BAKEDO-122207 format. One record per residue (C-alpha): residue in one letter; residue number from 1; x, y, z. Coordinates in pm, 1 decimal, padded with zeros to 6 digits. Example, Ala and Ser with C-alpha at 12.3 -4.5 7.8 and 13.67 -1.06 7.14 Angstrom:
% residues 2
<site rest="A" nr="1" X="01230.0" Y="-00450.0" Z="00780.0"/>
<site rest="S" nr="2" X="01367.0" Y="-00106.0" Z="00714.0"/>
***
This chain:
% residues 361
<site rest="X" nr="1" X="04404.8" Y="19613.0" Z="00262.3"/>
<site rest="X" nr="2" X="04394.8" Y="19306.0" Z="00492.6"/>
<site rest="X" nr="3" X="04066.1" Y="19125.2" Z="00523.7"/>
<site rest="X" nr="4" X="03909.7" Y="19118.6" Z="00869.4"/>
<site rest="X" nr="5" X="03928.3" Y="18730.4" Z="00847.5"/>
<site rest="X" nr="6" X="04279.8" Y="18691.4" Z="00709.5"/>
<site rest="X" nr="7" X="04335.8" Y="18439.9" Z="00430.4"/>
<site rest="X" nr="8" X="04188.8" Y="18096.3" Z="00373.7"/>
<site rest="X" nr="9" X="04314.1" Y="17793.9" Z="00188.0"/>
<site rest="X" nr="10" X="04088.6" Y="17582.3" Z="-00029.0"/>
<site rest="X" nr="11" X="04213.8" Y="17212.3" Z="-00019.6"/>
<site rest="X" nr="12" X="03911.6" Y="17034.2" Z="-00118.0"/>
<site rest="X" nr="13" X="03830.2" Y="16925.9" Z="00244.0"/>
<site rest="X" nr="14" X="03750.1" Y="17247.6" Z="00406.2"/>
<site rest="X" nr="15" X="03860.7" Y="17591.9" Z="00478.1"/>
<site rest="X" nr="16" X="04106.7" Y="17606.9" Z="00752.5"/>
<site rest="X" nr="17" X="04241.8" Y="17931.1" Z="00912.3"/>
<site rest="X" nr="18" X="04594.7" Y="18028.3" Z="00828.8"/>
<site rest="X" nr="19" X="04733.5" Y="18179.4" Z="01154.4"/>
<site rest="X" nr="20" X="04781.4" Y="18564.8" Z="01094.7"/>
<site rest="X" nr="21" X="04754.3" Y="18692.9" Z="01457.2"/>
<site rest="X" nr="22" X="05132.9" Y="18815.1" Z="01438.7"/>
<site rest="X" nr="23" X="05101.9" Y="19012.9" Z="01117.7"/>
<site rest="X" nr="24" X="04730.1" Y="19113.6" Z="01084.3"/>
<site rest="X" nr="25" X="04548.4" Y="19354.9" Z="01311.2"/>
<site rest="X" nr="26" X="04178.5" Y="19287.8" Z="01324.8"/>
<site rest="X" nr="27" X="03894.5" Y="19483.2" Z="01474.8"/>
<site rest="X" nr="28" X="03551.0" Y="19378.2" Z="01615.3"/>
<site rest="X" nr="29" X="03338.1" Y="19524.4" Z="01353.8"/>
<site rest="X" nr="30" X="03203.3" Y="19197.9" Z="01216.9"/>
<site rest="X" nr="31" X="02958.8" Y="18940.2" Z="01369.5"/>
<site rest="X" nr="32" X="02676.2" Y="18979.1" Z="01638.0"/>
<site rest="X" nr="33" X="02758.1" Y="19069.5" Z="02007.6"/>
<site rest="X" nr="34" X="03123.8" Y="19133.7" Z="01934.5"/>
<site rest="X" nr="35" X="03144.3" Y="19503.2" Z="01981.2"/>
<site rest="X" nr="36" X="03426.3" Y="19586.1" Z="02250.4"/>
<site rest="X" nr="37" X="03480.3" Y="19210.3" Z="02293.0"/>
<site rest="X" nr="38" X="03785.1" Y="19073.8" Z="02069.7"/>
<site rest="X" nr="39" X="04038.8" Y="19179.0" Z="01821.0"/>
<site rest="X" nr="40" X="04357.6" Y="19359.1" Z="01786.4"/>
<site rest="X" nr="41" X="04169.1" Y="19677.7" Z="01877.8"/>
<site rest="X" nr="42" X="03808.6" Y="19735.6" Z="01979.3"/>
<site rest="X" nr="43" X="03546.5" Y="19949.7" Z="01803.6"/>
<site rest="X" nr="44" X="03266.2" Y="20014.9" Z="02072.3"/>
<site rest="X" nr="45" X="02910.0" Y="20126.6" Z="01982.8"/>
<site rest="X" nr="46" X="02940.3" Y="20400.3" Z="02245.0"/>
<site rest="X" nr="47" X="03246.1" Y="20589.0" Z="02372.7"/>
<site rest="X" nr="48" X="03412.7" Y="20452.6" Z="02701.1"/>
<site rest="X" nr="49" X="03363.0" Y="20656.9" Z="03004.6"/>
<site rest="X" nr="50" X="03683.3" Y="20515.5" Z="03187.3"/>
<site rest="X" nr="51" X="04028.4" Y="20461.4" Z="03038.5"/>
<site rest="X" nr="52" X="04021.4" Y="20122.9" Z="02846.8"/>
<site rest="X" nr="53" X="04294.9" Y="19869.8" Z="02903.0"/>
<site rest="X" nr="54" X="04280.4" Y="19757.7" Z="02544.6"/>
<site rest="X" nr="55" X="04361.7" Y="19948.5" Z="02206.4"/>
<site rest="X" nr="56" X="04039.1" Y="20107.1" Z="02085.0"/>
<site rest="X" nr="57" X="03900.9" Y="20335.6" Z="01811.8"/>
<site rest="X" nr="58" X="03605.5" Y="20566.5" Z="01786.2"/>
<site rest="X" nr="59" X="03461.4" Y="20558.6" Z="01434.0"/>
<site rest="X" nr="60" X="03246.0" Y="20871.3" Z="01383.9"/>
<site rest="X" nr="61" X="03045.7" Y="20932.0" Z="01062.7"/>
<site rest="X" nr="62" X="03018.2" Y="21309.2" Z="00969.9"/>
<site rest="X" nr="63" X="02653.8" Y="21231.8" Z="00861.7"/>
<site rest="X" nr="64" X="02478.3" Y="21133.1" Z="01178.3"/>
<site rest="X" nr="65" X="02234.7" Y="20901.9" Z="01010.1"/>
<site rest="X" nr="66" X="02442.3" Y="20722.1" Z="00741.9"/>
<site rest="X" nr="67" X="02790.5" Y="20604.0" Z="00649.2"/>
<site rest="X" nr="68" X="02696.6" Y="20635.0" Z="00285.7"/>
<site rest="X" nr="69" X="02600.8" Y="20912.4" Z="00052.2"/>
<site rest="X" nr="70" X="02229.9" Y="21029.7" Z="00077.1"/>
<site rest="X" nr="71" X="02062.8" Y="21282.9" Z="-00153.2"/>
<site rest="X" nr="72" X="01817.9" Y="21369.7" Z="00119.5"/>
<site rest="X" nr="73" X="02072.4" Y="21452.8" Z="00371.3"/>
<site rest="X" nr="74" X="02020.6" Y="21805.7" Z="00539.1"/>
<site rest="X" nr="75" X="02262.4" Y="22031.8" Z="00702.5"/>
<site rest="X" nr="76" X="02115.4" Y="21964.6" Z="01043.4"/>
<site rest="X" nr="77" X="02210.6" Y="21582.3" Z="00982.6"/>
<site rest="X" nr="78" X="02579.8" Y="21674.7" Z="00972.3"/>
<site rest="X" nr="79" X="02781.9" Y="21723.4" Z="01288.0"/>
<site rest="X" nr="80" X="02923.8" Y="22053.5" Z="01334.1"/>
<site rest="X" nr="81" X="03304.9" Y="22112.9" Z="01342.0"/>
<site rest="X" nr="82" X="03270.0" Y="22197.3" Z="01720.0"/>
<site rest="X" nr="83" X="03102.1" Y="21869.3" Z="01776.6"/>
<site rest="X" nr="84" X="03367.8" Y="21674.6" Z="01588.7"/>
<site rest="X" nr="85" X="03658.8" Y="21849.7" Z="01776.7"/>
<site rest="X" nr="86" X="03485.9" Y="21758.6" Z="02099.7"/>
<site rest="X" nr="87" X="03463.0" Y="21409.3" Z="02000.4"/>
<site rest="X" nr="88" X="03824.3" Y="21398.0" Z="01891.7"/>
<site rest="X" nr="89" X="03942.7" Y="21537.0" Z="02233.2"/>
<site rest="X" nr="90" X="03723.5" Y="21296.4" Z="02432.8"/>
<site rest="X" nr="91" X="03855.9" Y="21005.9" Z="02225.8"/>
<site rest="X" nr="92" X="04236.1" Y="21079.7" Z="02258.4"/>
<site rest="X" nr="93" X="04187.9" Y="21171.2" Z="02645.0"/>
<site rest="X" nr="94" X="04096.1" Y="20798.0" Z="02675.4"/>
<site rest="X" nr="95" X="04372.7" Y="20679.5" Z="02465.6"/>
<site rest="X" nr="96" X="04164.9" Y="20605.0" Z="02150.2"/>
<site rest="X" nr="97" X="04220.6" Y="20638.5" Z="01777.1"/>
<site rest="X" nr="98" X="03978.1" Y="20893.9" Z="01628.6"/>
<site rest="X" nr="99" X="03836.4" Y="20777.4" Z="01266.6"/>
<site rest="X" nr="100" X="03615.3" Y="21016.2" Z="01083.7"/>
<site rest="X" nr="101" X="03386.7" Y="20878.2" Z="00807.4"/>
<site rest="X" nr="102" X="03257.4" Y="21106.2" Z="00536.3"/>
<site rest="X" nr="103" X="03040.7" Y="21035.4" Z="00236.0"/>
<site rest="X" nr="104" X="03110.1" Y="21077.8" Z="-00124.1"/>
<site rest="X" nr="105" X="02872.5" Y="21082.3" Z="-00397.5"/>
<site rest="X" nr="106" X="02861.4" Y="20840.1" Z="-00703.2"/>
<site rest="X" nr="107" X="03105.3" Y="21042.9" Z="-00883.7"/>
<site rest="X" nr="108" X="03358.6" Y="21044.6" Z="-00615.8"/>
<site rest="X" nr="109" X="03300.0" Y="21391.5" Z="-00514.3"/>
<site rest="X" nr="110" X="03346.1" Y="21532.7" Z="-00150.2"/>
<site rest="X" nr="111" X="03045.4" Y="21754.8" Z="-00077.6"/>
<site rest="X" nr="112" X="03133.8" Y="22112.1" Z="00034.9"/>
<site rest="X" nr="113" X="03001.9" Y="22066.3" Z="00378.8"/>
<site rest="X" nr="114" X="03241.3" Y="21759.3" Z="00440.4"/>
<site rest="X" nr="115" X="03506.7" Y="21962.7" Z="00287.9"/>
<site rest="X" nr="116" X="03472.3" Y="22229.3" Z="00533.8"/>
<site rest="X" nr="117" X="03441.6" Y="21990.2" Z="00825.4"/>
<site rest="X" nr="118" X="03770.5" Y="21812.7" Z="00720.0"/>
<site rest="X" nr="119" X="03950.5" Y="22150.3" Z="00667.5"/>
<site rest="X" nr="120" X="03828.7" Y="22285.5" Z="01020.4"/>
<site rest="X" nr="121" X="03925.2" Y="21965.3" Z="01191.6"/>
<site rest="X" nr="122" X="04271.6" Y="21957.3" Z="01016.7"/>
<site rest="X" nr="123" X="04334.9" Y="22318.8" Z="01105.2"/>
<site rest="X" nr="124" X="04255.0" Y="22238.7" Z="01476.3"/>
<site rest="X" nr="125" X="04475.0" Y="21929.0" Z="01494.5"/>
<site rest="X" nr="126" X="04773.9" Y="22130.6" Z="01323.9"/>
<site rest="X" nr="127" X="04737.6" Y="22411.6" Z="01581.5"/>
<site rest="X" nr="128" X="04713.6" Y="22190.8" Z="01883.0"/>
<site rest="X" nr="129" X="04957.6" Y="21907.2" Z="01764.6"/>
<site rest="X" nr="130" X="05159.9" Y="21936.8" Z="02078.9"/>
<site rest="X" nr="131" X="04858.6" Y="21824.9" Z="02280.3"/>
<site rest="X" nr="132" X="04761.5" Y="21552.6" Z="02030.1"/>
<site rest="X" nr="133" X="05059.7" Y="21390.0" Z="01863.3"/>
<site rest="X" nr="134" X="05270.0" Y="21167.9" Z="02093.9"/>
<site rest="X" nr="135" X="05046.4" Y="21248.4" Z="02399.3"/>
<site rest="X" nr="136" X="04892.7" Y="20996.0" Z="02641.2"/>
<site rest="X" nr="137" X="04598.6" Y="21001.1" Z="02879.9"/>
<site rest="X" nr="138" X="04669.6" Y="21177.6" Z="03210.2"/>
<site rest="X" nr="139" X="04610.8" Y="21036.4" Z="03549.5"/>
<site rest="X" nr="140" X="04262.9" Y="21194.0" Z="03522.4"/>
<site rest="X" nr="141" X="04090.7" Y="21184.5" Z="03189.1"/>
<site rest="X" nr="142" X="03814.6" Y="21433.2" Z="03249.9"/>
<site rest="X" nr="143" X="03693.5" Y="21715.1" Z="03480.3"/>
<site rest="X" nr="144" X="03381.2" Y="21937.7" Z="03535.5"/>
<site rest="X" nr="145" X="03283.9" Y="22201.1" Z="03265.0"/>
<site rest="X" nr="146" X="03340.0" Y="21977.7" Z="02980.5"/>
<site rest="X" nr="147" X="03716.5" Y="21940.7" Z="03026.7"/>
<site rest="X" nr="148" X="03913.7" Y="21644.1" Z="02923.2"/>
<site rest="X" nr="149" X="04294.4" Y="21585.8" Z="02951.6"/>
<site rest="X" nr="150" X="04610.5" Y="21467.3" Z="02771.5"/>
<site rest="X" nr="151" X="04960.5" Y="21486.6" Z="02872.5"/>
<site rest="X" nr="152" X="05311.7" Y="21444.8" Z="02777.7"/>
<site rest="X" nr="153" X="05641.7" Y="21377.0" Z="02949.9"/>
<site rest="X" nr="154" X="05959.8" Y="21581.7" Z="02907.4"/>
<site rest="X" nr="155" X="06175.5" Y="21272.6" Z="03000.5"/>
<site rest="X" nr="156" X="05996.0" Y="20937.7" Z="02979.2"/>
<site rest="X" nr="157" X="06259.0" Y="20812.7" Z="03228.1"/>
<site rest="X" nr="158" X="06271.5" Y="20452.4" Z="03088.5"/>
<site rest="X" nr="159" X="05892.2" Y="20407.7" Z="03161.2"/>
<site rest="X" nr="160" X="05718.5" Y="20148.3" Z="02950.1"/>
<site rest="X" nr="161" X="05640.2" Y="20298.1" Z="02607.7"/>
<site rest="X" nr="162" X="05302.3" Y="20116.0" Z="02591.0"/>
<site rest="X" nr="163" X="05192.1" Y="20236.7" Z="02941.8"/>
<site rest="X" nr="164" X="04820.1" Y="20338.3" Z="02952.0"/>
<site rest="X" nr="165" X="04877.9" Y="20689.0" Z="03085.3"/>
<site rest="X" nr="166" X="05142.6" Y="20934.7" Z="03206.9"/>
<site rest="X" nr="167" X="05210.5" Y="20990.7" Z="03578.1"/>
<site rest="X" nr="168" X="05193.8" Y="21328.1" Z="03729.9"/>
<site rest="X" nr="169" X="05544.9" Y="21449.0" Z="03805.0"/>
<site rest="X" nr="170" X="05588.1" Y="21818.2" Z="03884.4"/>
<site rest="X" nr="171" X="05912.6" Y="21864.6" Z="03684.8"/>
<site rest="X" nr="172" X="05830.2" Y="21626.9" Z="03416.4"/>
<site rest="X" nr="173" X="05456.0" Y="21620.5" Z="03332.7"/>
<site rest="X" nr="174" X="05296.4" Y="21856.4" Z="03092.6"/>
<site rest="X" nr="175" X="04923.7" Y="21851.4" Z="03109.3"/>
<site rest="X" nr="176" X="04690.9" Y="21969.0" Z="02822.8"/>
<site rest="X" nr="177" X="04341.3" Y="22066.6" Z="02931.7"/>
<site rest="X" nr="178" X="04093.5" Y="22054.8" Z="02640.8"/>
<site rest="X" nr="179" X="03800.5" Y="22285.1" Z="02731.2"/>
<site rest="X" nr="180" X="03528.6" Y="22158.1" Z="02478.2"/>
<site rest="X" nr="181" X="03255.9" Y="22399.5" Z="02582.2"/>
<site rest="X" nr="182" X="03305.3" Y="22781.7" Z="02634.7"/>
<site rest="X" nr="183" X="03235.1" Y="22891.8" Z="02991.8"/>
<site rest="X" nr="184" X="02953.3" Y="23139.4" Z="03032.4"/>
<site rest="X" nr="185" X="03151.2" Y="23333.1" Z="03298.7"/>
<site rest="X" nr="186" X="03496.8" Y="23301.5" Z="03106.1"/>
<site rest="X" nr="187" X="03624.7" Y="23099.9" Z="03400.6"/>
<site rest="X" nr="188" X="03767.8" Y="22751.0" Z="03355.2"/>
<site rest="X" nr="189" X="03751.3" Y="22534.6" Z="03670.6"/>
<site rest="X" nr="190" X="04033.5" Y="22266.5" Z="03681.5"/>
<site rest="X" nr="191" X="03959.6" Y="22062.9" Z="03981.1"/>
<site rest="X" nr="192" X="04197.0" Y="21791.3" Z="03901.7"/>
<site rest="X" nr="193" X="04512.2" Y="22016.9" Z="03891.8"/>
<site rest="X" nr="194" X="04692.4" Y="22089.8" Z="04208.4"/>
<site rest="X" nr="195" X="04929.0" Y="22386.1" Z="04166.8"/>
<site rest="X" nr="196" X="05262.6" Y="22475.0" Z="04304.5"/>
<site rest="X" nr="197" X="05442.1" Y="22812.1" Z="04313.5"/>
<site rest="X" nr="198" X="05614.8" Y="22719.6" Z="03980.6"/>
<site rest="X" nr="199" X="05283.9" Y="22634.5" Z="03796.8"/>
<site rest="X" nr="200" X="05229.1" Y="22805.8" Z="03466.6"/>
<site rest="X" nr="201" X="04932.3" Y="22786.7" Z="03235.4"/>
<site rest="X" nr="202" X="04944.7" Y="22885.0" Z="02856.6"/>
<site rest="X" nr="203" X="04669.0" Y="22904.3" Z="02596.2"/>
<site rest="X" nr="204" X="04770.4" Y="22715.2" Z="02271.1"/>
<site rest="X" nr="205" X="04664.6" Y="22907.4" Z="01951.4"/>
<site rest="X" nr="206" X="04756.3" Y="23015.4" Z="01608.8"/>
<site rest="X" nr="207" X="05003.0" Y="22760.1" Z="01507.9"/>
<site rest="X" nr="208" X="05194.1" Y="22475.9" Z="01682.7"/>
<site rest="X" nr="209" X="05412.7" Y="22575.7" Z="01961.5"/>
<site rest="X" nr="210" X="05239.8" Y="22924.0" Z="01986.2"/>
<site rest="X" nr="211" X="05121.7" Y="22996.2" Z="02337.0"/>
<site rest="X" nr="212" X="04999.3" Y="23316.4" Z="02530.5"/>
<site rest="X" nr="213" X="04994.7" Y="23317.4" Z="02936.6"/>
<site rest="X" nr="214" X="04666.8" Y="23318.6" Z="03092.2"/>
<site rest="X" nr="215" X="04604.9" Y="23421.1" Z="03473.7"/>
<site rest="X" nr="216" X="04469.3" Y="23173.2" Z="03725.2"/>
<site rest="X" nr="217" X="04413.4" Y="23140.4" Z="04091.8"/>
<site rest="X" nr="218" X="04408.4" Y="22855.6" Z="04354.9"/>
<site rest="X" nr="219" X="04092.0" Y="22739.0" Z="04494.1"/>
<site rest="X" nr="220" X="04000.8" Y="22482.5" Z="04756.3"/>
<site rest="X" nr="221" X="03928.2" Y="22238.4" Z="04494.2"/>
<site rest="X" nr="222" X="04194.2" Y="22312.5" Z="04227.8"/>
<site rest="X" nr="223" X="04254.7" Y="22614.2" Z="04003.7"/>
<site rest="X" nr="224" X="04040.6" Y="22864.0" Z="03835.0"/>
<site rest="X" nr="225" X="04159.3" Y="22994.1" Z="03500.5"/>
<site rest="X" nr="226" X="04039.0" Y="23338.6" Z="03380.0"/>
<site rest="X" nr="227" X="04027.2" Y="23384.7" Z="03014.9"/>
<site rest="X" nr="228" X="03800.3" Y="23703.8" Z="03009.5"/>
<site rest="X" nr="229" X="04085.9" Y="23943.7" Z="02921.2"/>
<site rest="X" nr="230" X="04235.6" Y="23720.4" Z="02646.9"/>
<site rest="X" nr="231" X="04191.4" Y="23856.2" Z="02299.9"/>
<site rest="X" nr="232" X="03945.9" Y="23643.4" Z="02071.9"/>
<site rest="X" nr="233" X="04218.4" Y="23655.4" Z="01806.4"/>
<site rest="X" nr="234" X="04421.4" Y="23409.2" Z="02033.3"/>
<site rest="X" nr="235" X="04179.7" Y="23156.4" Z="02034.7"/>
<site rest="X" nr="236" X="04182.9" Y="22876.0" Z="01764.0"/>
<site rest="X" nr="237" X="03990.2" Y="22932.0" Z="01442.5"/>
<site rest="X" nr="238" X="03966.4" Y="22804.8" Z="01094.9"/>
<site rest="X" nr="239" X="03809.6" Y="22999.9" Z="00778.4"/>
<site rest="X" nr="240" X="03762.3" Y="23294.3" Z="01007.8"/>
<site rest="X" nr="241" X="03541.9" Y="23085.3" Z="01235.8"/>
<site rest="X" nr="242" X="03628.0" Y="23039.3" Z="01600.3"/>
<site rest="X" nr="243" X="03595.0" Y="22705.4" Z="01776.5"/>
<site rest="X" nr="244" X="03429.9" Y="22636.8" Z="02099.2"/>
<site rest="X" nr="245" X="03718.2" Y="22414.3" Z="02215.8"/>
<site rest="X" nr="246" X="04053.4" Y="22551.5" Z="02329.4"/>
<site rest="X" nr="247" X="04342.3" Y="22402.4" Z="02506.4"/>
<site rest="X" nr="248" X="04543.9" Y="22506.0" Z="02802.3"/>
<site rest="X" nr="249" X="04901.6" Y="22393.8" Z="02856.3"/>
<site rest="X" nr="250" X="04974.8" Y="22339.9" Z="03227.4"/>
<site rest="X" nr="251" X="05336.3" Y="22284.5" Z="03357.4"/>
<site rest="X" nr="252" X="05481.7" Y="22226.0" Z="03698.1"/>
<site rest="X" nr="253" X="05165.6" Y="22125.7" Z="03857.7"/>
<site rest="X" nr="254" X="05213.1" Y="21922.1" Z="04197.3"/>
<site rest="X" nr="255" X="05291.8" Y="21556.5" Z="04208.5"/>
<site rest="X" nr="256" X="04978.6" Y="21357.1" Z="04219.5"/>
<site rest="X" nr="257" X="04875.3" Y="20996.0" Z="04260.9"/>
<site rest="X" nr="258" X="04661.1" Y="20810.9" Z="04006.6"/>
<site rest="X" nr="259" X="04301.9" Y="20713.5" Z="04099.4"/>
<site rest="X" nr="260" X="04303.8" Y="20433.3" Z="04356.5"/>
<site rest="X" nr="261" X="04638.8" Y="20501.6" Z="04480.7"/>
<site rest="X" nr="262" X="04740.3" Y="20707.1" Z="04786.1"/>
<site rest="X" nr="263" X="05041.8" Y="20940.6" Z="04848.5"/>
<site rest="X" nr="264" X="05305.7" Y="20780.4" Z="05080.0"/>
<site rest="X" nr="265" X="05278.4" Y="21000.6" Z="05384.0"/>
<site rest="X" nr="266" X="05655.2" Y="20946.4" Z="05472.2"/>
<site rest="X" nr="267" X="05787.8" Y="20981.4" Z="05118.5"/>
<site rest="X" nr="268" X="05537.2" Y="21202.5" Z="04938.2"/>
<site rest="X" nr="269" X="05732.1" Y="21141.8" Z="04594.1"/>
<site rest="X" nr="270" X="05573.7" Y="20782.5" Z="04615.5"/>
<site rest="X" nr="271" X="05232.8" Y="20659.3" Z="04549.4"/>
<site rest="X" nr="272" X="05101.7" Y="20323.2" Z="04689.7"/>
<site rest="X" nr="273" X="04822.4" Y="20080.0" Z="04635.0"/>
<site rest="X" nr="274" X="04725.7" Y="19734.8" Z="04731.0"/>
<site rest="X" nr="275" X="04653.3" Y="19467.1" Z="04480.3"/>
<site rest="X" nr="276" X="04435.4" Y="19179.0" Z="04631.5"/>
<site rest="X" nr="277" X="04532.2" Y="18901.0" Z="04394.5"/>
<site rest="X" nr="278" X="04670.9" Y="18553.8" Z="04423.1"/>
<site rest="X" nr="279" X="04999.0" Y="18571.9" Z="04218.7"/>
<site rest="X" nr="280" X="05339.0" Y="18469.2" Z="04227.2"/>
<site rest="X" nr="281" X="05617.0" Y="18734.6" Z="04310.7"/>
<site rest="X" nr="282" X="05723.0" Y="18800.6" Z="03954.7"/>
<site rest="X" nr="283" X="05343.9" Y="18825.8" Z="03824.0"/>
<site rest="X" nr="284" X="05257.5" Y="19056.7" Z="04118.6"/>
<site rest="X" nr="285" X="05547.3" Y="19296.3" Z="04022.2"/>
<site rest="X" nr="286" X="05416.4" Y="19287.7" Z="03657.8"/>
<site rest="X" nr="287" X="05075.5" Y="19372.5" Z="03766.5"/>
<site rest="X" nr="288" X="05214.5" Y="19675.1" Z="03944.9"/>
<site rest="X" nr="289" X="05359.6" Y="19799.5" Z="03630.1"/>
<site rest="X" nr="290" X="05002.7" Y="19757.0" Z="03463.6"/>
<site rest="X" nr="291" X="04835.5" Y="19943.1" Z="03730.0"/>
<site rest="X" nr="292" X="05064.1" Y="20245.2" Z="03733.7"/>
<site rest="X" nr="293" X="05345.2" Y="20346.9" Z="03481.8"/>
<site rest="X" nr="294" X="05682.5" Y="20255.5" Z="03608.8"/>
<site rest="X" nr="295" X="05549.0" Y="20119.0" Z="03948.0"/>
<site rest="X" nr="296" X="05695.3" Y="19812.8" Z="04116.6"/>
<site rest="X" nr="297" X="05648.8" Y="19622.5" Z="04423.5"/>
<site rest="X" nr="298" X="05727.5" Y="19868.4" Z="04706.2"/>
<site rest="X" nr="299" X="06037.0" Y="19905.0" Z="04912.4"/>
<site rest="X" nr="300" X="06047.9" Y="20000.9" Z="05305.9"/>
<site rest="X" nr="301" X="06305.5" Y="20245.3" Z="05399.2"/>
<site rest="X" nr="302" X="06206.3" Y="20298.7" Z="05771.6"/>
<site rest="X" nr="303" X="05992.3" Y="20180.7" Z="06065.0"/>
<site rest="X" nr="304" X="05755.8" Y="20465.4" Z="05989.4"/>
<site rest="X" nr="305" X="05723.2" Y="20360.6" Z="05623.0"/>
<site rest="X" nr="306" X="05675.1" Y="19987.0" Z="05741.7"/>
<site rest="X" nr="307" X="05376.9" Y="20114.8" Z="05949.1"/>
<site rest="X" nr="308" X="05209.4" Y="20308.7" Z="05659.3"/>
<site rest="X" nr="309" X="05237.3" Y="19985.4" Z="05438.2"/>
<site rest="X" nr="310" X="05116.2" Y="19759.3" Z="05722.8"/>
<site rest="X" nr="311" X="04797.5" Y="19969.1" Z="05741.3"/>
<site rest="X" nr="312" X="04736.2" Y="19952.7" Z="05361.2"/>
<site rest="X" nr="313" X="04759.9" Y="19587.5" Z="05314.0"/>
<site rest="X" nr="314" X="04407.5" Y="19539.0" Z="05444.4"/>
<site rest="X" nr="315" X="04500.0" Y="19271.7" Z="05694.1"/>
<site rest="X" nr="316" X="04655.1" Y="19046.1" Z="05447.3"/>
<site rest="X" nr="317" X="04918.7" Y="18818.3" Z="05622.3"/>
<site rest="X" nr="318" X="05116.9" Y="18739.8" Z="05302.6"/>
<site rest="X" nr="319" X="05165.2" Y="19065.1" Z="05092.4"/>
<site rest="X" nr="320" X="05461.0" Y="19073.5" Z="04865.5"/>
<site rest="X" nr="321" X="05726.1" Y="19358.2" Z="04899.3"/>
<site rest="X" nr="322" X="05985.3" Y="19437.8" Z="04638.8"/>
<site rest="X" nr="323" X="06279.8" Y="19270.0" Z="04814.4"/>
<site rest="X" nr="324" X="06443.0" Y="18975.9" Z="04648.9"/>
<site rest="X" nr="325" X="06787.2" Y="18795.7" Z="04588.6"/>
<site rest="X" nr="326" X="06882.2" Y="18529.3" Z="04347.3"/>
<site rest="X" nr="327" X="06894.5" Y="18189.6" Z="04543.6"/>
<site rest="X" nr="328" X="07267.2" Y="18162.8" Z="04454.9"/>
<site rest="X" nr="329" X="07342.7" Y="18520.8" Z="04597.4"/>
<site rest="X" nr="330" X="07378.2" Y="18648.8" Z="04942.6"/>
<site rest="X" nr="331" X="07277.5" Y="19010.6" Z="04845.2"/>
<site rest="X" nr="332" X="06935.0" Y="19131.5" Z="04906.7"/>
<site rest="X" nr="333" X="06809.0" Y="19412.5" Z="04682.4"/>
<site rest="X" nr="334" X="06501.9" Y="19607.6" Z="04609.4"/>
<site rest="X" nr="335" X="06332.0" Y="19569.8" Z="04283.4"/>
<site rest="X" nr="336" X="06300.2" Y="19950.5" Z="04239.4"/>
<site rest="X" nr="337" X="06676.5" Y="20002.0" Z="04287.3"/>
<site rest="X" nr="338" X="06643.6" Y="20159.8" Z="04624.2"/>
<site rest="X" nr="339" X="06938.2" Y="20118.2" Z="04859.4"/>
<site rest="X" nr="340" X="06768.4" Y="20119.0" Z="05199.4"/>
<site rest="X" nr="341" X="06944.6" Y="19945.8" Z="05490.2"/>
<site rest="X" nr="342" X="06615.9" Y="19907.5" Z="05701.1"/>
<site rest="X" nr="343" X="06614.3" Y="19525.7" Z="05785.4"/>
<site rest="X" nr="344" X="06375.1" Y="19499.6" Z="06078.5"/>
<site rest="X" nr="345" X="06231.3" Y="19168.2" Z="05941.0"/>
<site rest="X" nr="346" X="06082.4" Y="18883.6" Z="06125.0"/>
<site rest="X" nr="347" X="06236.4" Y="18529.9" Z="06096.0"/>
<site rest="X" nr="348" X="05984.0" Y="18385.0" Z="05853.7"/>
<site rest="X" nr="349" X="05958.6" Y="18687.6" Z="05621.6"/>
<site rest="X" nr="350" X="06133.0" Y="18539.8" Z="05316.2"/>
<site rest="X" nr="351" X="06019.7" Y="18246.0" Z="05103.7"/>
<site rest="X" nr="352" X="06154.6" Y="18092.4" Z="04787.5"/>
<site rest="X" nr="353" X="05974.9" Y="18150.8" Z="04457.4"/>
<site rest="X" nr="354" X="06073.2" Y="18103.9" Z="04090.5"/>
<site rest="X" nr="355" X="06441.9" Y="18053.3" Z="04192.1"/>
<site rest="X" nr="356" X="06423.6" Y="18366.9" Z="04388.7"/>
<site rest="X" nr="357" X="06418.3" Y="18442.8" Z="04759.9"/>
<site rest="X" nr="358" X="06162.2" Y="18712.1" Z="04797.2"/>
<site rest="X" nr="359" X="06022.1" Y="18934.7" Z="05074.8"/>
<site rest="X" nr="360" X="05672.4" Y="18956.8" Z="05223.8"/>
<site rest="X" nr="361" X="05507.4" Y="19165.4" Z="05484.9"/>
***
């Protein structure tokens, strides 16, 4: 186990730090006013409500009042299995690591109540491993009716493996909806999902990779999933106790843009946003990748698309586009690999930056 502080060297003069930043991961669980402020990963006092841009973990004690053993602990002091599963789902929907602390007595024994919680949580994770392991947050992390989302890509398509979330691509993205509170009317309202004629929804149950189809209908705000005729035996359980949380696997939902992005009305496979920062061209292109998985500075393929992007740039007179060439080359190219021949540029549209000729609009 590595110390939070790394190693020190006693040399008779002082205690200098030995740099260990490249080999030791530290958290922020020491000092005052440090929570969610520094370290290799954050440990926040309260769970984030929006997708963090920094690695983080949610440390939960099964005993609500103590991280250590208490003889006076009552059953009501312990989180229920359903409460812990809901916290797990909320944590992974925001890209966090879930850490569960249990209390052992002076003889190293795990109390039966904690053993049960670990068994139930382990059974749920095993049965829903497809939606948990190797998943990433989706473009939306939550919905109405206590629903949170994770996602996977069938083909990552060379996207950054450290991206914050997965894009929504109809033929590529698998969405997992964790319903953490059983709906009274047996109807699950998913307002963030836009269906297509190919959309399918399945309930995950009884073992990894085991599914059953559930009916749904399109509404003006998304889709409505009807679980009223699904046998209770198909829902996840442990020790013959059914959980409140269940998971829906959604495939072939429509392409969508992330929050604060808009769909290109000319090319609906493309999402656009405007970054109002003072950056060099290379830094601006890198920022695009940080804002959206696989995103780059945009290409322009027609006069119509040029008009759409002009309207988006909020009156900025010097907004970068993804056109560039090496100063020693005569060939212009788009950073995203497009081969557009649209070149209706003005005489002063290109400038030099970092040994590149680059395009602005």
